C-alpha positions as CSV (number, residue, x, y, z in Angstrom):
1,M,-27.6,49.8,-7.8
2,I,-24.4,51.0,-9.6
3,L,-22.0,53.0,-7.6
4,S,-19.1,55.3,-8.6
5,A,-15.7,53.6,-8.7
6,R,-14.7,55.5,-5.6
7,R,-17.7,54.5,-3.5
8,S,-17.4,50.9,-4.8
9,L,-13.8,50.8,-3.6
10,A,-14.9,52.2,-0.3
11,A,-17.5,49.4,0.0
12,V,-15.0,46.7,-0.7
13,T,-12.5,48.2,1.7
14,G,-15.2,48.5,4.4
15,L,-16.2,44.9,3.9
16,G,-12.6,43.9,4.0
17,V,-12.2,45.5,7.5
18,T,-15.3,43.8,8.8
19,Q,-14.3,40.4,7.4
20,I,-10.9,40.7,9.1
21,V,-12.5,41.5,12.4
22,S,-15.3,39.0,12.1
23,Y,-13.2,36.0,11.0
24,G,-10.5,37.0,13.6
25,T,-12.9,37.3,16.5
26,L,-15.2,34.4,15.8
27,Y,-13.0,31.9,14.1
28,Y,-9.2,32.2,14.0
29,S,-8.7,33.3,17.7
30,F,-10.4,30.3,19.1
31,S,-7.5,27.9,18.6
32,I,-5.2,30.3,20.5
33,L,-7.7,31.0,23.4
34,E,-8.9,27.4,23.7
35,P,-6.2,26.1,26.0
36,A,-7.1,28.8,28.6
37,M,-10.8,28.0,28.2
38,A,-10.2,24.3,28.7
39,Q,-8.1,24.9,31.8
40,E,-10.6,27.2,33.4
41,F,-13.6,24.8,32.8
42,G,-11.7,21.6,33.4
43,Q,-12.5,20.2,30.0
44,S,-10.4,18.3,27.4
45,R,-9.4,19.9,24.1
46,Q,-11.7,17.4,22.4
47,W,-14.8,18.8,24.2
48,L,-13.8,22.4,23.4
49,F,-13.4,21.5,19.7
50,A,-16.7,19.6,19.9
51,A,-18.4,22.8,21.1
52,F,-16.6,24.8,18.4
53,S,-17.9,22.3,15.8
54,G,-21.3,23.0,17.1
55,T,-20.8,26.7,16.2
56,L,-20.1,25.6,12.6
57,L,-23.1,23.3,12.6
58,I,-25.6,25.9,13.8
59,G,-24.2,28.4,11.3
60,G,-24.8,25.9,8.5
61,I,-28.4,25.3,9.7
62,I,-29.1,29.0,9.7
63,S,-27.3,29.9,6.4
64,P,-30.3,29.3,4.1
65,W,-32.4,31.8,6.1
66,S,-29.7,34.4,6.1
67,G,-29.4,34.0,2.3
68,R,-33.1,34.4,1.8
69,W,-33.2,37.4,4.1
70,A,-30.3,39.0,2.3
71,D,-32.3,38.7,-1.0
72,R,-35.5,40.0,0.7
73,F,-34.3,42.8,2.9
74,G,-30.8,43.6,1.5
75,A,-27.6,42.0,2.5
76,G,-26.3,45.2,4.2
77,R,-29.2,45.2,6.6
78,V,-28.6,41.5,7.4
79,M,-24.9,42.3,8.2
80,T,-25.9,45.2,10.4
81,F,-28.1,42.9,12.5
82,G,-25.3,40.3,12.4
83,S,-22.8,42.6,14.0
84,L,-25.0,43.1,17.1
85,A,-25.7,39.4,17.3
86,A,-22.0,38.6,17.2
87,A,-21.3,41.1,20.0
88,L,-24.1,39.7,22.1
89,S,-22.9,36.1,21.6
90,L,-19.4,37.0,22.7
91,I,-20.7,38.7,25.8
92,L,-22.7,35.6,26.6
93,C,-19.4,33.6,26.5
94,V,-17.8,36.2,28.8
95,L,-20.7,35.9,31.3
96,S,-20.7,32.1,31.4
97,Q,-19.4,30.8,34.8
98,S,-19.4,27.1,34.1
99,W,-19.0,24.7,31.2
100,I,-22.8,24.0,31.2
101,W,-23.4,27.6,30.3
102,F,-20.3,28.3,28.2
103,A,-20.8,25.5,25.7
104,P,-24.2,26.7,24.5
105,A,-23.0,30.3,24.7
106,L,-20.1,29.4,22.3
107,V,-22.5,27.8,20.0
108,T,-24.5,31.0,19.8
109,T,-21.5,32.7,18.1
110,G,-22.2,30.3,15.2
111,M,-25.7,31.8,15.0
112,A,-24.2,35.1,14.1
113,T,-21.6,34.0,11.5
114,P,-24.0,33.4,8.5
115,F,-25.0,37.1,8.8
116,I,-21.6,38.7,8.8
117,L,-19.1,36.4,7.0
118,Y,-18.3,35.8,3.3
119,N,-21.6,34.5,2.1
120,T,-23.5,37.7,3.1
121,A,-20.6,39.9,2.2
122,F,-20.5,38.5,-1.3
123,A,-24.3,39.1,-1.6
124,V,-23.6,42.8,-0.7
125,L,-21.3,43.1,-3.7
126,V,-23.6,41.3,-6.0
127,Q,-26.5,43.5,-5.0
128,I,-24.4,46.6,-5.6
129,D,-23.4,45.6,-9.1
130,P,-23.7,42.0,-10.4
131,Q,-21.4,42.5,-13.4
132,T,-18.4,43.8,-11.4
133,A,-19.1,41.5,-8.4
134,P,-16.6,38.7,-9.3
135,R,-13.7,41.1,-9.4
136,R,-14.9,42.9,-6.2
137,I,-15.1,39.5,-4.5
138,T,-11.5,38.9,-5.4
139,Y,-10.5,42.3,-4.0
140,L,-12.5,41.5,-0.8
141,T,-10.9,38.2,-0.2
142,L,-7.5,39.8,-0.8
143,I,-8.1,42.1,2.1
144,A,-9.8,39.6,4.4
145,G,-7.0,37.1,3.9
146,F,-5.0,39.1,6.5
147,S,-7.4,38.0,9.3
148,S,-5.4,35.0,10.3
149,T,-2.1,36.9,9.9
150,L,-3.3,39.6,12.2
151,F,-5.5,37.7,14.8
152,W,-3.3,34.7,15.5
153,P,-0.4,36.8,16.8
154,L,-2.9,39.4,18.3
155,A,-4.7,36.8,20.3
156,T,-1.4,35.3,21.4
157,R,-0.1,38.7,22.6
158,L,-3.4,39.7,24.3
159,L,-3.4,36.4,26.2
160,T,-0.1,37.2,27.8
161,V,-1.8,40.3,29.4
162,F,-5.5,39.6,29.6
163,T,-7.8,36.6,30.3
164,W,-9.8,35.1,27.5
165,R,-12.9,36.7,29.0
166,E,-11.4,40.2,28.7
167,I,-10.3,39.4,25.2
168,Y,-13.8,38.3,24.1
169,L,-15.2,41.4,25.7
170,F,-12.7,43.5,23.6
171,Y,-13.8,41.5,20.5
172,A,-17.4,42.3,21.3
173,G,-16.5,46.0,21.3
174,L,-14.8,45.6,17.9
175,Q,-18.1,44.2,16.5
176,V,-20.1,47.1,17.9
177,F,-17.8,50.0,17.3
178,I,-16.2,48.9,14.0
179,C,-18.3,46.4,12.2
180,F,-21.8,47.7,13.1
181,P,-21.2,51.3,11.7
182,I,-19.6,49.9,8.5
183,H,-22.4,47.5,7.9
184,F,-25.1,50.1,8.6
185,W,-23.4,52.4,6.0
186,L,-23.4,49.5,3.5
187,S,-27.1,48.8,4.2
188,Q,-27.8,52.2,2.5
189,M,-26.2,50.9,-0.7
190,T,-28.0,47.6,-1.0
191,R,-31.7,47.2,-1.9
192,R,-34.2,44.5,-1.4
193,S,-34.1,41.8,-4.0
194,P,-37.3,42.7,-5.9
195,K,-36.0,46.3,-6.4
196,L,-32.6,45.0,-7.2
197,H,-33.9,43.0,-10.2
198,E,-36.0,45.9,-11.6
199,E,-34.0,47.6,-14.3
200,R,-34.7,51.3,-15.0
201,A,-35.6,52.1,-18.6
202,D,-32.8,54.7,-18.8
203,E,-30.1,52.3,-17.5
204,P,-28.4,49.4,-19.3
205,A,-29.1,45.9,-17.9
206,R,-26.5,45.1,-15.3
207,G,-27.6,41.6,-14.4
208,V,-25.7,38.3,-14.8
209,G,-27.8,35.5,-16.2
210,G,-25.8,32.4,-15.5
211,Q,-24.4,29.7,-17.8
212,L,-26.7,26.8,-16.9
213,P,-30.2,26.2,-18.4
214,A,-33.0,25.8,-15.9
215,E,-33.2,22.0,-16.3
216,N,-29.6,21.4,-15.2
217,R,-29.5,23.8,-12.3
218,R,-30.7,21.5,-9.6
219,S,-28.2,18.8,-10.4
220,A,-25.4,21.3,-10.7
221,L,-26.4,22.9,-7.3
222,L,-26.3,19.5,-5.6
223,L,-22.9,18.7,-7.0
224,I,-21.5,22.2,-6.1
225,M,-22.8,21.8,-2.6
226,A,-21.0,18.4,-2.3
227,G,-17.8,19.8,-3.8
228,F,-17.6,22.8,-1.5
229,S,-18.5,20.6,1.5
230,L,-15.7,18.1,0.8
231,A,-13.2,20.9,0.3
232,S,-14.3,22.7,3.4
233,F,-14.0,19.5,5.5
234,S,-10.3,19.4,4.6
235,L,-9.8,23.1,5.1
236,S,-11.7,23.3,8.4
237,A,-9.8,20.4,9.8
238,M,-6.4,21.8,9.0
239,L,-7.1,25.5,9.7
240,V,-8.0,24.8,13.3
241,H,-5.1,22.4,13.9
242,L,-2.5,23.9,11.6
243,V,0.3,24.6,14.1
244,P,-0.3,21.5,16.3
245,V,-0.2,19.3,13.1
246,L,3.1,20.7,12.0
247,A,4.5,20.1,15.4
248,A,3.1,16.6,15.5
249,V,4.7,15.5,12.2
250,G,8.1,16.6,13.5
251,V,8.6,20.1,12.3
252,G,9.3,21.1,15.9
253,T,10.0,24.7,16.9
254,S,9.7,25.8,13.3
255,A,5.9,24.9,13.3
256,V,4.8,28.5,14.1
257,L,7.1,30.0,11.5
258,V,6.0,27.5,8.9
259,G,2.4,28.1,9.8
260,A,2.9,31.8,9.3
261,I,3.5,31.2,5.6
262,F,-0.2,30.2,5.2
263,G,-1.5,33.8,5.3
264,P,1.0,35.3,2.7
265,S,0.3,32.3,0.5
266,Q,-3.4,33.0,0.6
267,F,-2.7,36.6,-0.3
268,A,-0.3,35.7,-3.1
269,A,-2.8,33.3,-4.7
270,R,-5.6,35.9,-4.6
271,L,-3.3,38.6,-6.0
272,V,-2.3,36.4,-8.9
273,N,-6.0,35.6,-9.5
274,M,-6.8,39.3,-9.4
275,V,-4.2,40.1,-12.1
276,F,-4.5,37.0,-14.3
277,G,-7.7,35.4,-13.1
278,T,-9.8,36.8,-16.0
279,K,-8.2,34.2,-18.2
280,L,-9.6,31.3,-16.2
281,S,-13.3,30.5,-15.6
282,A,-14.7,30.2,-12.2
283,M,-15.1,26.5,-12.8
284,S,-11.4,26.1,-13.6
285,I,-10.5,27.9,-10.5
286,A,-12.8,25.7,-8.4
287,V,-11.0,22.6,-9.7
288,L,-7.6,24.1,-9.2
289,S,-8.2,25.4,-5.7
290,T,-9.6,22.1,-4.5
291,A,-6.8,20.1,-6.0
292,L,-4.2,22.1,-4.2
293,I,-5.6,21.1,-0.8
294,P,-4.9,17.3,-1.0
295,L,-1.7,18.0,-2.9
296,S,-0.5,20.1,0.1
297,F,-1.2,17.2,2.5
298,L,1.0,14.9,0.5
299,M,3.9,17.2,1.3
300,L,3.6,16.1,4.9
301,I,2.7,12.4,4.6
302,A,4.5,11.2,1.4
303,P,8.2,10.2,1.5
304,L,9.9,13.0,-0.3
305,P,13.7,13.4,-1.1
306,I,13.7,16.8,0.7
307,P,14.1,17.8,4.4
308,L,10.9,17.7,6.4
309,V,10.9,21.4,7.1
310,A,11.2,22.1,3.4
311,G,8.3,19.8,2.7
312,A,6.3,21.6,5.4
313,V,7.1,25.0,3.8
314,V,5.8,23.7,0.5
315,F,2.7,22.3,2.3
316,A,1.9,25.7,3.8
317,M,2.3,27.5,0.5
318,L,0.1,25.0,-1.4
319,F,-2.5,24.9,1.4
320,G,-2.6,28.7,1.6
321,M,-3.0,29.0,-2.1
322,G,-5.8,26.5,-2.2
323,S,-7.6,28.1,0.7
324,G,-7.2,31.6,-0.8
325,L,-8.6,30.6,-4.2
326,N,-11.4,28.5,-2.6
327,S,-12.7,31.6,-0.7
328,I,-13.0,33.5,-4.0
329,V,-14.7,30.7,-6.0
330,Q,-17.3,30.2,-3.2
331,G,-18.7,33.6,-4.4
332,T,-17.9,33.6,-8.1
333,L,-18.9,30.1,-9.2
334,P,-22.6,30.3,-8.0
335,L,-22.9,33.7,-9.7
336,A,-21.3,32.4,-13.0
337,L,-23.5,29.3,-13.1
338,F,-26.9,30.6,-11.7
339,G,-26.8,34.3,-12.2
340,H,-27.6,37.2,-9.8
341,Q,-31.3,36.5,-9.2
342,G,-31.8,34.7,-5.9
343,Y,-28.0,34.8,-5.4
344,G,-28.2,35.1,-1.7
345,E,-30.5,32.1,-1.3
346,I,-28.4,29.9,-3.5
347,L,-25.2,30.9,-1.7
348,G,-27.0,30.3,1.6
349,K,-27.8,26.7,0.6
350,I,-24.2,26.1,-0.5
351,T,-22.9,27.6,2.7
352,S,-25.3,25.5,4.8
353,A,-24.2,22.2,3.3
354,R,-20.5,23.3,3.5
355,L,-20.7,24.3,7.2
356,I,-22.8,21.3,8.3
357,V,-20.3,18.8,6.8
358,S,-17.2,20.8,7.9
359,S,-18.6,21.3,11.4
360,S,-17.5,17.9,12.4
361,A,-14.0,18.3,10.9
362,P,-12.1,19.8,13.8
363,F,-13.5,17.2,16.2
364,I,-12.9,14.2,13.9
365,F,-9.5,15.4,12.9
366,A,-8.5,15.9,16.6
367,F,-9.8,12.5,17.6
368,I,-8.0,10.7,14.7
369,M,-4.8,12.6,15.3
370,E,-4.8,11.8,19.1
371,K,-5.8,8.1,18.8
372,L,-4.2,7.1,15.4
373,G,-1.6,9.7,14.7
374,P,-1.3,12.7,12.4
375,A,-0.5,10.7,9.2
376,L,-3.8,9.0,9.2
377,A,-5.7,12.2,10.1
378,L,-4.0,13.9,7.1
379,S,-4.8,11.0,4.9
380,V,-8.5,11.3,5.7
381,A,-8.5,15.0,5.0
382,A,-6.6,14.4,1.7
383,I,-9.2,11.8,0.6
384,A,-12.0,14.3,1.2
385,G,-10.2,16.8,-0.9
386,I,-9.7,14.4,-3.8
387,L,-13.4,13.5,-3.7
388,G,-14.1,17.3,-3.9
389,V,-11.9,17.6,-7.1
390,L,-13.9,14.7,-8.7
391,T,-17.2,16.4,-7.8
392,F,-16.2,19.7,-9.4
393,L,-15.0,17.8,-12.5
394,A,-18.5,16.3,-12.7
395,V,-19.9,19.9,-12.6
396,A,-17.5,20.9,-15.4
397,S,-18.7,18.0,-17.5
398,L,-22.3,19.0,-16.9
399,I,-21.5,22.5,-18.1
400,R,-19.9,21.2,-21.3
401,R,-23.0,19.1,-22.1
402,S,-25.3,22.0,-21.4
403,T,-23.5,24.3,-23.8
404,Q,-23.1,21.9,-26.7
């Protein structure tokens, strides 16, 4: 389905709004609300983050199905269902009166995430028009990058006035009254996969075939799954613990201000990619974005001839840039290598591996930081990022051999 430029822009803007709300309500706000939850239920932070890791794990397990359903029924319909599922899961958390009920209720929020976050949103854009999808994906991530910038301070402010239960109830309302109508509107633009791939005789072909021959696609997919999983382990570990880590390494009262640089750095990287990104392949951006992650950690753990706060600022900038570009390439690299046919299912498999591996990251990182210190925790995350770079370099080598 090919839309006018105006409607296509409206689709990207609408998805941007729902991604801001969904990431903010289901992901970014948790680290702000978690202390209040832990205090009410009498649990340690480790157990709260263990439950949160369970949300990532269940999201990873479900992702292949959400991808297949996006191909079969249309990604817009899947996101419409996901909005209601997200609202219901938040309400279950609100109604939970003990830890025994709250922990599984929190995990149910992870059941909704594969249907409403980036992987399905990217599928919407590919189903609307595969050829313009890479650029639209960049636009989308540019908008959605404001989620942490908006919801970290919003959750902090709300918590001074309301309880975490009231905040979660408000978040459920955002899913119903903002995300659901937008996703329902988008569902009218997307079509089931069989219809998507049928080209009308009077229209030029709009598909994207993919760079890899059939015999190399399985190997490339496994490598890409590994690369994104390793990068996501590092990202997930740090995103949840960003401000506490900065405080632990000695940044002190400047930790919150330094952490605030993360969001604008994400935005800046995506903006630069939007303007100049056509000169780089998706594969090159994958290698670059992954390399920025361990490089940023070195700013905190390596002895540098600069003040600690200055090193922390450079860390936040590099980490934000790596995270921002990584979000883009999660959608553009599979499209470039495998084409638009079955895109939802392929992205679902990649997302599944990525979330299953990264689901343990917040808990493992918190455990290592508490028992062995922040330097070792950062070193483990950096090693995972370096292995991710090597994996993507192996994919690049496979592409070169396939095209010779």
